[in-house]
C-alpha positions as CSV (number, residue, x, y, z in Angstrom):
1,M,99.8,116.5,86.3
2,L,103.5,116.2,85.4
3,S,102.5,112.7,83.4
4,E,106.3,112.0,82.8
5,Y,106.9,111.3,86.8
6,K,103.4,109.7,87.3
7,E,105.3,106.0,87.4
8,I,107.9,107.4,89.7
9,F,105.2,108.9,92.0
10,L,103.0,105.8,92.2
11,E,106.1,103.6,93.2
12,E,107.1,105.8,95.9
13,L,103.5,106.4,97.2
14,D,103.2,102.4,97.3
15,E,106.4,102.0,98.9
16,Q,105.6,104.9,101.6
17,L,101.9,103.3,102.3
18,Q,103.3,100.0,103.0
19,L,105.9,101.4,105.2
20,M,103.5,103.6,107.2
21,D,101.0,100.8,107.6
22,E,104.0,98.6,109.1
23,V,105.1,101.9,111.4
24,I,101.8,102.6,112.7
25,M,101.6,99.0,113.8
26,E,104.9,99.2,115.4
27,L,104.1,102.7,117.2
28,E,100.7,101.1,118.6
29,R,103.1,98.2,120.1
30,N,105.8,100.7,121.2
31,S,104.4,104.2,121.5
32,G,107.3,105.6,123.1
33,S,109.9,104.7,120.5
34,V,111.5,107.9,119.1
35,E,112.9,106.2,115.9
36,V,109.5,104.9,115.1
37,I,107.9,108.2,115.5
38,Q,110.6,110.0,113.1
39,S,110.1,107.3,110.5
40,L,106.3,107.8,110.5
41,F,106.9,111.5,110.2
42,R,109.6,111.3,107.4
43,A,107.0,109.0,105.4
44,A,104.1,111.7,105.8
45,H,106.7,114.4,104.8
46,T,107.7,112.6,101.9
47,L,104.3,112.1,100.5
48,K,103.1,115.7,101.2
49,G,106.1,116.9,99.2
50,S,105.7,114.6,96.4
51,S,102.0,115.0,96.1
52,A,102.3,118.6,96.2
53,A,104.7,118.4,93.2
54,M,102.3,116.5,91.4
55,G,99.3,118.6,92.0
56,F,97.5,116.2,94.4
57,E,96.3,119.1,96.9
58,E,93.9,116.8,99.0
59,M,96.7,114.4,99.6
60,K,99.1,117.1,100.5
61,R,96.3,118.6,102.7
62,L,96.0,115.0,104.7
63,T,99.6,114.3,104.9
64,H,100.1,117.8,106.0
65,R,97.7,117.1,109.0
66,M,99.5,113.7,109.7
67,E,102.9,115.5,109.8
68,H,101.9,118.0,112.1
69,L,100.0,115.8,114.7
70,L,103.3,113.6,114.7
71,D,105.5,116.5,115.3
72,L,103.5,117.1,118.4
73,V,104.2,113.7,119.3
74,R,107.8,114.1,118.7
75,S,108.0,117.3,120.7
76,K,106.3,115.5,123.7
77,E,103.3,117.8,123.7
78,R,101.1,114.7,122.6
79,T,101.2,111.3,124.0
80,V,100.4,108.2,121.5
81,T,96.7,106.8,122.4
82,P,94.8,104.1,121.0
83,E,92.3,107.0,119.6
84,M,95.5,108.3,117.8
85,I,96.5,105.0,116.2
86,D,92.9,104.5,115.0
87,L,93.0,108.4,113.6
88,L,96.1,107.4,112.0
89,F,95.0,104.3,110.3
90,R,91.8,106.0,109.5
91,A,94.0,108.6,107.5
92,L,96.2,105.9,105.9
93,D,92.9,104.3,104.5
94,H,92.1,107.5,102.8
95,L,95.5,107.7,101.4
96,K,94.9,104.2,100.0
97,L,91.9,105.2,98.4
98,M,93.6,108.3,96.8
99,K,96.1,105.8,95.3
100,G,93.2,103.9,93.7
101,D,91.6,107.1,92.2
102,I,94.9,108.0,90.8
103,L,95.3,104.6,89.4
104,A,91.8,104.8,88.1
105,R,91.5,108.0,86.6
106,D,94.3,110.4,87.3
107,C,92.9,112.5,89.7
108,I,91.5,112.2,93.1
109,T,87.7,112.1,94.3
110,V,88.2,111.1,97.8
111,D,86.6,113.7,100.3
112,V,89.1,114.0,103.2
113,T,87.3,116.8,104.8
114,D,86.1,114.7,107.8
115,C,89.6,113.0,108.1
116,V,91.5,116.3,108.1
117,R,88.9,117.7,110.8
118,A,89.4,114.7,113.2
119,L,93.0,115.0,113.0
120,E,92.8,119.0,113.7
121,R,90.5,118.4,116.5
122,Y,92.8,115.8,118.2
123,E,95.7,118.4,117.9
124,S,93.7,121.2,119.5
125,G,92.2,119.3,122.1
126,E,95.4,119.3,124.4
127,E,96.6,122.4,123.1
128,D,98.6,124.6,125.8
129,E,99.9,127.9,125.6
130,R,103.6,126.4,125.2
131,A,102.7,124.5,122.1
132,A,101.0,127.6,120.6
133,H,104.2,129.7,120.7
134,R,106.7,126.6,119.9
135,S,109.2,127.5,117.4
136,A,108.1,126.8,113.8
137,H,111.8,125.8,112.9
138,D,112.1,123.4,115.6
139,A,108.7,121.7,114.7
140,V,110.2,121.1,111.1
141,A,113.6,119.9,112.0
142,G,112.4,117.4,114.3
143,L,114.2,118.6,117.5
144,P,112.3,118.4,120.8
145,L,111.8,121.6,122.4
146,H,114.3,122.2,125.2
147,E,114.7,125.2,127.1
148,P,118.0,125.9,128.8
149,R,117.7,125.4,132.5
150,T,118.4,128.6,134.7
151,C,122.0,127.8,136.1
152,A,125.0,129.5,137.0
153,A,126.3,129.1,133.5
154,G,124.3,131.9,132.3
155,D,124.5,132.3,128.6
156,A,126.8,129.3,128.4
157,G,125.3,128.1,125.2
158,S,125.3,131.4,123.4
159,A,129.1,131.8,122.2
160,R,129.1,128.7,119.7
161,P,131.6,128.5,117.0
162,E,131.0,129.2,113.2
163,L,130.5,125.9,111.2
164,S,132.2,125.3,107.9
165,L,130.3,124.0,104.8
166,S,131.4,120.5,105.2
167,V,130.0,120.3,108.8
168,R,126.9,121.8,107.7
169,L,126.4,119.3,105.2
170,H,127.3,116.4,107.5
171,A,125.0,117.6,110.2
172,S,122.0,117.9,107.7
173,G,122.5,114.5,106.6
174,L,122.4,113.2,110.3
175,L,119.2,115.2,110.5
176,E,117.8,113.2,107.6
177,Q,118.7,109.9,109.0
178,G,116.7,110.6,112.0
179,Q,119.3,111.7,114.6
180,R,119.2,114.5,117.0
181,L,121.6,117.5,116.5
182,M,122.6,119.3,119.6
183,W,124.9,121.8,121.3
184,V,126.6,120.3,124.4
185,S,128.2,122.8,126.6
186,M,130.3,122.3,129.9
187,R,132.2,124.2,132.3
188,L,135.2,122.3,133.9
189,A,135.8,122.5,137.8
190,P,138.3,125.3,139.0
191,D,140.5,122.6,140.2
192,C,140.7,120.2,137.1
193,F,144.4,119.3,136.6
194,I,145.8,119.4,133.0
195,Q,142.6,120.7,131.4
196,G,143.7,119.5,127.8
197,A,143.7,116.0,129.0
198,R,140.3,116.2,130.4
199,A,138.6,117.8,127.4
200,Y,140.4,115.0,125.5
201,V,138.6,112.4,127.7
202,I,135.4,114.2,127.7
203,Q,135.3,114.3,123.8
204,T,136.3,110.7,123.7
205,M,133.1,109.8,126.0
206,L,130.8,111.7,124.0
207,A,132.2,110.0,120.6
208,E,131.3,106.7,122.5
209,W,127.4,107.8,122.6
210,G,127.0,109.3,119.4
211,E,129.3,111.3,117.2
212,V,131.4,114.5,117.7
213,L,131.0,116.8,115.0
214,L,133.0,119.8,116.1
215,A,135.0,120.8,119.4
216,S,135.6,124.4,120.7
217,P,138.2,124.7,121.9
218,D,140.4,121.8,120.7
219,Y,141.8,119.7,123.3
220,E,145.2,120.1,121.4
221,S,145.1,123.9,122.0
222,I,144.3,124.1,125.5
223,G,147.6,125.2,127.1
224,E,148.9,125.1,130.6
225,S,147.8,128.4,131.3
226,A,144.3,127.8,130.5
227,D,141.5,129.6,132.1
228,A,140.5,128.3,135.9
229,A,136.7,128.4,134.4
230,L,137.1,126.8,131.0
231,E,134.2,126.2,128.8
232,L,133.9,123.5,126.4
233,T,131.4,123.5,123.4
234,Y,130.6,120.2,121.4
235,L,128.4,120.0,118.2
236,Y,127.1,116.5,118.8
237,A,124.6,113.8,116.8
238,G,123.0,111.2,118.6
239,M,119.8,109.5,119.4
240,Q,119.4,110.3,123.1
241,E,116.8,112.5,124.7
242,P,118.3,116.0,125.4
243,E,117.6,115.5,129.2
244,S,119.6,112.2,129.4
245,L,122.4,113.4,127.4
246,E,122.7,116.3,130.0
247,T,122.5,114.1,132.9
248,Q,125.3,111.7,131.3
249,A,127.6,114.9,130.5
250,A,127.0,116.3,134.1
251,G,128.1,113.2,135.5
252,L,131.6,113.1,133.9
253,A,134.5,113.8,136.4
254,D,135.8,117.3,136.4
255,V,132.4,118.9,134.9
256,A,131.1,121.4,137.2
257,W,128.3,122.3,134.9
258,A,126.7,120.9,131.6
259,G,123.7,122.0,129.4
260,V,122.3,120.6,126.2
261,F,120.7,122.7,123.4
262,P,119.0,121.9,120.2
263,V,120.6,123.2,117.0
264,L,118.3,125.5,115.0
265,P,118.1,125.1,111.4
266,E,119.3,129.0,110.8
267,E,122.5,128.0,112.2
268,L,123.0,125.4,109.6
269,N,122.0,128.1,107.0
270,M,119.1,126.0,105.7
271,D,115.3,126.5,105.5
272,A,113.2,124.4,107.3
273,S,112.3,121.9,104.3
274,Q,116.1,121.4,103.9
275,A,116.5,120.3,107.4
276,V,114.2,117.0,106.9
277,D,113.7,116.3,103.4
278,P,114.4,112.6,103.3
279,R,114.8,112.6,99.6
280,R,117.8,114.7,99.5
281,H,121.4,113.5,99.8
282,P,123.4,116.1,101.9
283,S,125.7,116.7,98.8
284,E,122.9,117.5,96.2
285,P,121.5,121.1,95.6
286,Q,118.2,121.5,97.3
287,Q,115.0,121.1,95.1
288,P,112.0,123.7,95.8
289,E,109.2,121.5,97.3
290,T,107.0,122.2,94.4
291,Q,109.8,120.8,92.0
292,Y,109.7,117.2,91.4
293,P,113.0,115.3,92.0
294,Q,114.7,114.5,88.6
295,R,115.9,110.8,89.6
296,P,113.9,107.9,90.7
297,L,112.9,108.0,94.4
298,Q,114.1,105.4,96.6
299,P,112.1,104.0,99.5
300,S,112.7,105.2,103.0
301,A,114.5,103.0,105.3
302,A,112.4,101.0,107.7
303,P,112.8,101.9,111.8
304,S,115.2,99.3,112.2
305,S,117.6,100.8,109.8
306,Q,118.9,103.7,111.8
307,P,122.8,104.3,111.6
308,A,124.5,103.2,114.5
309,A,125.5,105.7,116.9
310,G,129.0,107.1,116.7
311,T,129.3,106.4,113.0
312,G,129.6,109.2,110.6
313,S,129.7,107.3,107.2
314,P,126.5,106.2,105.6
315,S,124.8,103.0,106.8
316,P,124.8,99.9,104.6
317,A,121.2,100.6,103.7
318,V,122.3,103.9,102.1
319,K,125.3,102.4,100.4
320,A,123.1,99.8,98.8
321,K,120.7,102.0,97.4
322,A,123.3,104.1,95.2
323,Q,124.0,100.3,93.6
324,T,120.5,99.8,92.8
325,I,118.3,100.8,89.7
326,R,114.6,100.6,88.7
327,V,113.7,98.2,86.0
328,S,110.2,97.8,84.4
329,V,108.4,94.4,85.0
330,E,107.8,94.1,80.8
331,R,111.7,94.4,80.4
332,L,111.9,91.5,83.1
333,D,109.1,89.6,81.5
334,D,110.9,90.0,77.9
335,L,114.0,88.7,79.6
336,M,112.5,85.5,80.9
337,N,110.9,84.9,77.8
338,L,114.1,85.0,75.8
339,V,115.7,82.7,78.7
340,G,112.8,80.1,78.0
341,E,113.7,79.9,74.3
342,L,117.3,79.3,75.2
343,V,116.0,76.5,77.6
344,I,114.2,74.9,74.7
345,E,117.5,75.4,72.5
346,Q,119.7,73.8,75.2
347,T,117.3,70.8,75.4
348,R,117.6,70.0,71.7
349,I,121.2,70.5,71.7
350,Q,121.4,67.8,74.3
351,Q,119.2,65.6,72.4
352,V,121.2,65.9,69.3
353,A,124.5,65.3,71.3
354,R,122.9,62.0,72.8
355,T,121.8,60.8,69.3
356,Q,125.5,61.4,67.6
357,R,126.8,59.5,70.3
358,R,124.9,56.4,69.8
359,R,125.7,56.7,66.1
360,F,129.5,57.7,66.0
361,Q,132.4,57.3,68.2
362,D,134.8,60.1,67.2
363,D,136.5,63.2,68.9
364,S,133.9,65.6,67.1
365,V,131.0,63.7,68.6
366,G,132.9,63.8,72.1
367,E,133.5,67.5,71.6
368,L,129.9,68.3,70.8
369,G,129.1,66.6,74.1
370,H,131.4,68.8,75.7
371,I,129.8,72.2,74.2
372,A,126.3,70.9,74.9
373,D,127.1,70.4,78.9
374,H,129.1,73.8,78.8
375,F,126.1,75.3,77.2
376,S,123.7,73.9,79.8
377,R,125.4,75.3,82.6
378,I,125.5,78.7,81.0
379,V,121.8,78.7,80.4
380,G,121.3,77.3,83.9
381,D,123.1,80.1,85.4
382,L,121.6,82.5,83.3
383,Q,118.1,81.4,84.0
384,E,118.9,81.3,87.8
385,S,119.9,85.1,87.7
386,V,116.9,86.1,85.7
387,M,114.8,84.2,88.0
388,K,116.4,85.8,91.0
389,A,115.8,89.3,89.3
390,R,112.1,88.4,89.5
391,M,112.2,87.5,92.9
392,L,110.8,89.2,95.9
393,P,110.8,88.7,99.7
394,I,107.4,87.2,100.7
395,E,107.6,90.3,103.3
396,Q,106.1,92.2,100.6
397,L,102.8,90.0,101.1
398,M,103.1,89.4,104.8
399,G,103.3,93.4,105.5
400,R,99.8,93.5,104.4
401,F,98.4,91.2,107.4
402,P,99.3,92.6,110.6
403,R,96.9,95.7,110.1
404,M,94.2,93.5,108.5
405,I,94.4,91.1,111.4
406,R,94.4,93.8,113.9
407,D,91.2,95.4,112.7
408,L,89.5,92.0,112.2
409,S,90.1,90.8,115.6
410,R,88.7,94.0,117.2
411,D,85.6,93.8,115.0
412,L,85.3,90.1,116.1
413,G,86.1,90.8,119.9
414,K,88.9,88.4,120.1
415,E,92.5,88.6,121.4
416,L,95.4,87.0,119.3
417,E,99.2,87.1,118.8
418,L,100.3,87.3,115.1
419,V,103.5,85.3,114.4
420,M,105.3,85.7,110.9
421,E,108.2,83.8,110.1
422,G,110.4,83.2,106.7
423,Q,109.7,86.6,105.5
424,D,112.9,86.7,103.5
425,T,111.7,83.7,101.4
426,E,111.7,84.8,98.2
427,L,108.9,84.4,95.5
428,D,108.3,85.4,92.0
429,R,106.7,88.8,92.0
430,T,103.7,87.4,89.7
431,L,103.0,84.5,92.4
432,I,103.3,87.1,95.2
433,E,100.5,89.1,93.5
434,E,98.4,86.1,92.7
435,I,98.6,84.3,96.0
436,A,97.7,87.2,98.0
437,D,93.9,86.9,97.7
438,P,93.9,83.2,98.8
439,L,96.2,84.0,101.8
440,I,93.7,86.7,102.7
441,H,90.7,84.3,102.6
442,L,92.7,81.8,104.7
443,I,93.5,84.4,107.3
444,R,90.0,85.8,107.5
445,N,88.6,82.4,108.0
446,A,91.3,81.4,110.6
447,V,90.3,84.4,112.9
448,D,86.6,84.2,112.2
449,H,86.0,80.4,112.5
450,G,89.2,78.7,113.7
451,L,90.2,80.7,116.8
452,E,87.6,81.1,119.5
453,L,86.5,84.1,122.0
454,P,88.5,84.7,125.0
455,E,86.0,83.6,127.1
456,V,85.5,80.3,125.3
457,R,89.3,79.6,125.2
458,E,89.3,80.2,129.1
459,R,86.7,77.7,129.6
460,A,88.7,75.0,127.3
461,G,91.7,75.8,129.6
462,K,93.4,77.6,126.9
463,P,95.1,81.3,127.1
464,R,92.5,84.2,126.4
465,Q,94.9,85.0,123.4
466,G,95.0,83.0,120.5
467,L,97.9,82.4,118.1
468,L,98.0,82.8,114.6
469,R,101.2,81.7,112.8
470,I,102.1,82.4,109.0
471,R,105.4,81.3,108.1
472,A,106.7,80.6,104.6
473,A,110.3,78.1,103.6
474,H,111.8,76.8,100.5
475,E,111.2,72.8,100.6
476,D,112.3,70.8,97.3
477,N,112.4,73.4,94.9
478,Q,109.1,75.1,96.0
479,V,107.7,77.6,98.5
480,V,105.5,76.4,101.2
481,I,103.3,78.6,103.1
482,Y,101.8,77.6,106.5
483,V,98.7,79.4,107.8
484,E,98.4,77.7,111.6
485,D,96.1,78.5,114.5
486,D,95.5,77.1,117.8
487,G,91.8,77.6,117.6
488,A,89.0,75.0,118.0
489,G,89.7,72.7,114.8
490,I,87.7,71.4,112.4
491,D,84.7,69.1,113.3
492,P,84.2,66.5,110.7
493,D,80.7,65.7,112.0
494,R,79.6,69.1,111.8
495,M,81.1,69.3,108.4
496,R,79.0,66.2,107.0
497,T,76.1,67.5,108.8
498,S,76.6,71.4,107.2
499,A,77.3,69.6,103.6
500,V,74.1,67.4,103.8
501,K,71.9,70.3,104.9
502,K,73.1,72.6,102.0
503,G,72.5,69.6,99.4
504,I,76.2,69.4,98.6
505,I,76.3,65.6,99.1
506,S,73.6,63.1,100.1
507,Q,73.5,61.5,103.4
508,E,74.4,58.4,102.4
509,D,77.8,59.8,100.7
510,A,78.3,61.6,103.9
511,D,78.0,58.5,106.1
512,A,80.7,56.8,103.7
513,L,83.3,59.7,104.3
514,G,86.3,59.8,106.6
515,D,87.2,62.3,109.0
516,R,89.8,63.6,106.4
517,E,87.5,63.5,103.6
518,A,84.8,65.3,105.6
519,I,87.2,67.9,106.7
520,D,88.2,68.3,102.7
521,L,84.4,69.5,102.2
522,I,85.4,72.9,102.8
523,F,86.7,73.3,99.5
524,R,83.1,72.5,98.0
525,P,81.6,75.2,96.1
526,G,78.9,76.8,98.5
527,F,80.1,75.2,101.4
528,S,79.9,77.0,104.8
529,T,79.5,76.2,108.6
530,A,78.7,79.8,109.5
531,Q,75.5,80.1,111.4
532,Q,74.7,83.6,110.0
533,V,76.4,85.6,107.1
534,S,78.5,88.5,108.1
535,D,81.0,91.1,106.7
536,V,83.9,88.3,107.2
537,S,82.4,85.1,106.2
538,G,79.4,82.9,105.9
539,R,78.5,83.1,102.0
540,G,80.2,80.0,101.2
541,V,82.8,81.4,98.7
542,G,85.9,82.0,100.5
543,M,87.4,78.4,100.5
544,D,86.2,77.3,97.1
545,I,88.1,80.4,95.8
546,V,91.4,79.4,97.5
547,G,91.2,75.9,96.1
548,S,90.5,77.0,92.5
549,H,93.1,79.9,92.6
550,I,95.7,77.7,93.8
551,E,95.3,75.1,91.3
552,R,95.6,77.8,88.5
553,L,98.9,78.5,90.0
554,N,100.0,74.7,89.6
555,G,99.9,74.7,93.5
556,M,98.5,72.2,96.1
557,I,97.0,72.9,99.2
558,D,96.2,70.4,102.2
559,I,94.6,70.7,105.6
560,E,95.8,69.2,109.0
561,S,93.0,69.8,111.8
562,V,93.0,68.5,115.3
563,L,89.7,69.0,117.3
564,G,89.9,71.4,119.8
565,R,93.7,72.0,119.1
566,G,93.9,73.7,115.8
567,T,94.1,73.6,112.0
568,T,97.2,74.3,109.8
569,F,96.8,75.0,105.9
570,K,99.8,74.2,103.9
571,I,100.4,75.8,100.6
572,K,103.0,74.7,98.0
573,L,103.7,76.9,95.0
574,P,106.2,76.8,92.2
575,L,109.1,79.2,92.3
576,T,108.1,80.7,89.1
577,L,105.4,80.3,86.4
578,A,107.6,80.7,83.3
579,I,109.7,77.7,83.7
580,I,108.5,74.6,85.4
581,I,109.8,71.1,86.1
582,G,107.3,68.4,84.2
583,L,107.4,64.5,84.3
584,Q,107.5,63.3,80.6
585,V,105.0,60.3,80.0
586,K,104.1,58.2,77.1
587,C,100.6,57.4,76.5
588,G,99.8,55.3,73.2
589,G,103.2,56.6,71.5
590,Q,101.9,60.4,72.5
591,T,104.4,62.3,74.9
592,L,102.5,64.3,77.6
593,I,103.7,66.6,80.4
594,I,102.4,66.6,84.0
595,P,103.8,69.5,86.1
596,M,105.6,68.3,89.0
597,N,104.3,70.4,91.5
598,N,100.9,68.6,91.1
599,I,102.2,65.2,91.7
600,A,102.0,63.8,94.9
601,E,103.7,60.4,94.3
602,I,104.5,57.9,91.4
603,V,103.8,54.2,91.9
604,R,103.6,50.9,90.1
605,V,100.8,48.5,91.2
606,P,99.6,45.2,90.0
607,A,96.9,45.3,87.4
608,D,94.4,43.4,89.5
609,E,94.3,45.9,92.3
610,I,92.6,48.3,90.2
611,K,88.7,47.8,91.1
612,S,85.6,49.2,90.0
613,V,83.2,50.9,92.5
614,R,80.0,52.2,90.8
615,G,81.4,52.0,87.4
616,Q,84.5,54.1,88.6
617,P,88.0,52.4,88.6
618,V,89.6,53.0,92.1
619,V,92.9,51.8,93.7
620,L,93.5,51.4,97.6
621,I,97.0,53.1,98.3
622,R,97.9,53.2,102.2
623,D,94.0,52.7,103.4
624,Q,93.0,55.8,101.0
625,I,90.6,55.2,98.0
626,I,91.8,57.1,95.0
627,P,90.0,57.3,91.7
628,V,91.7,56.1,88.7
629,A,91.6,57.5,85.2
630,D,93.1,56.6,82.1
631,I,94.7,59.5,80.0
632,R,94.2,57.8,76.6
633,D,90.4,57.5,77.2
634,R,90.4,61.4,77.8
635,F,92.3,62.5,74.7
636,G,91.4,59.8,72.4
637,V,94.9,58.3,72.2
638,P,94.8,54.6,70.7
639,Q,95.0,51.9,73.4
640,R,98.1,50.0,73.5
641,N,98.0,46.0,73.8
642,G,96.9,45.0,77.3
643,G,98.3,42.2,79.0
644,A,100.7,44.3,81.4
645,K,101.1,42.8,85.0
646,H,102.0,46.2,86.5
647,I,100.5,49.6,85.7
648,P,102.3,53.0,86.2
649,L,100.3,55.1,88.2
650,V,100.9,59.1,88.6
651,I,99.0,60.4,91.8
652,I,98.5,64.1,91.2
653,G,96.8,66.3,93.7
654,S,94.6,69.5,93.5
655,A,93.6,71.1,96.9
656,E,92.3,68.2,98.9
657,K,91.7,65.7,95.8
658,R,93.7,63.0,94.4
659,L,93.6,61.2,91.2
660,A,95.7,58.3,89.8
661,L,96.7,58.6,86.1
662,T,97.3,55.3,84.1
663,V,100.3,55.9,81.7
664,D,102.3,53.6,79.6
665,E,105.7,54.5,80.3
666,L,107.6,57.2,82.6
667,I,110.2,58.8,80.8
668,G,111.6,61.4,83.2
669,N,111.7,64.9,84.6
670,Q,112.7,68.0,82.2
671,E,112.9,71.6,82.6
672,I,109.9,72.9,80.3
673,V,108.7,76.4,79.2
674,I,104.9,76.8,78.8
675,K,103.8,77.9,75.7
676,S,100.4,79.1,74.7
677,L,98.4,77.2,72.1
678,G,98.0,80.5,70.2
679,A,94.6,81.6,69.2
680,Y,94.5,79.5,65.8
681,I,93.9,76.2,68.1
682,G,92.5,78.0,71.0
683,K,91.5,76.7,74.4
684,V,91.3,72.9,74.8
685,E,89.6,71.1,77.6
686,G,92.4,69.4,79.9
687,I,95.5,71.1,78.2
688,A,97.2,74.2,79.9
689,G,99.6,74.5,77.0
690,A,102.3,72.8,75.4
691,T,106.2,72.8,75.3
692,I,108.8,72.0,72.8
693,L,110.9,69.0,73.3
694,G,114.4,67.9,72.6
695,D,113.9,66.4,69.3
696,G,111.8,69.2,68.1
697,S,108.3,67.8,68.8
698,V,105.5,69.2,70.8
699,A,104.3,67.8,73.9
700,P,100.9,69.1,75.3
701,I,101.0,70.0,79.1
702,L,98.0,68.5,81.1
703,E,95.9,71.1,82.8
704,I,95.3,69.3,86.5
705,S,92.1,70.7,87.8
706,S,90.5,70.3,84.4
707,L,91.1,66.4,85.0
708,F,89.7,66.3,88.3
709,G,86.5,68.1,87.0
710,R,85.8,65.5,84.2
711,T,86.2,62.8,86.8
712,A,83.6,64.3,89.1
713,T,81.1,64.3,86.4
714,R,81.5,60.9,85.2
């Protein structure tokens, strides 16, 4: 294998597989869309060429069969059926398995024989004589077979003008973009008055429907003594079906006859692969199919990015690609680390400026303050730019869900509508990768447990089709993801009964739980209400994984559920894990950092409102009993002299849990850079890392999930 191109190949493979997943889903919804079929054909063709160049013959073999089947659909010799959609998804699954093989062992061990045979059987099942003798050039060029009609024009389409190099290049570029290339021949009526003016009007109308690349003869050259049976020929590019275009052309005024004929690849002096290779720009020399391109491959355009009819200039998407480059994630990580160091130094400079202002009152101190402020603005802009470079739209993640939900709903016999909103919301690429598994668990549980069977929904007065909504948005410098369903909701009584039955809590504790606390039991390890174990759920591991995983990301998750009406899971995540906002607090003279993403609220309560229940200090805040923990006891920090009438409490949250931390003093918020404690110190329970403050001192960063674990074991 050409190892120097492996990284480029894998990037392209990932892009094309994601595109194919989305396009097959769209094809299932809109089976008659020419643009969707063309986009899927291009993706299969691209993978066929690149896999052949890299020596992956099994992948080439499979994508070739997919390409051939899609070509039959393009040429109207096959129709899109549910069986075909299932077969395409089956082939896509094999391609994903191949990708896993390549990543793991640089070779392919997946057997595609059965899948290829299934594709071949589907292709040949409805084969007729016309399809068997169809032109190979038409098949590859993506042009529907359109036989000239028998008419009075005879061979009107045979005499065609010679195409210049510039016209051929432009035409091939339009073919790559998915447009149809056709000859439009017309014969003017014998009684047509001022034929040159009529030819001008006809050319203008064609230009409104698509793009006219060539006109013969040119309307300016048509004189008064023109032939009474003047024939006009146009090289036309557009998205219409040939039959539709012919009907439109024949309906124009003073047109006695019109015919539409496909442009064959040999008329452009190209071979078949040149006609459709989506990786080649029209102005580039053609590479042999067995040679890997000498530049990074760009992702294919989505189905919706087709150029507007009648425009000859490249689409905005094409222009944007020319202005982008690929940068390895490691370089962005290094850049983010350097920005983190600058943030630390910025904080120290600001601290020095504040100290000098208190000590001295001269112009140099004022100038130092101005420099510190300007430096802070520059570092802030640089930090924002680097963070944006690491950001990806959450669409990268949501694109995986439609296929999964489609298969899951079919397996469970449920009908549902998937609505996805806020797909352009951006999130750090690391978080996108980390949050994928928790979201998949939530979605699978929503489909399996939340949404009812169609018959059950009908008896409850609901539509047979359930609703699953996934939406994302930016809120208060965080990304919030909602997973909502209009299903049965969560029954608190059933949660209590199941928890007692599984030995998670005692009957006495279950009776003392409120409805919201009972619903929160869903995050307990080993909890499940499923009556039988299935491939989807029932083992009691999914929701526990969700809670613990989101905790590790410094995130929070909340549940809102109404019995019989549905459930909403709300996940809050930081924009990035590298630089976070932290609350500085003082405990016994030691500065500690609490991540702001884990803080639900900050209150100050009278000391006598903190009570003891079964030896555990608790406080009642808005009818919710919250355990109280003293940070000084946890980390052996010396106690300050007591006697304070009011105590600051920082209410922290992790998944469904809440905990009130007592502190001596609240200092304020600050951007902090998380640093590892290093191998010498190692892992310290309750400490996630440390940061350097403005005065050069080191402040530990609390690990919130560990604090909850220790509270539970007291």
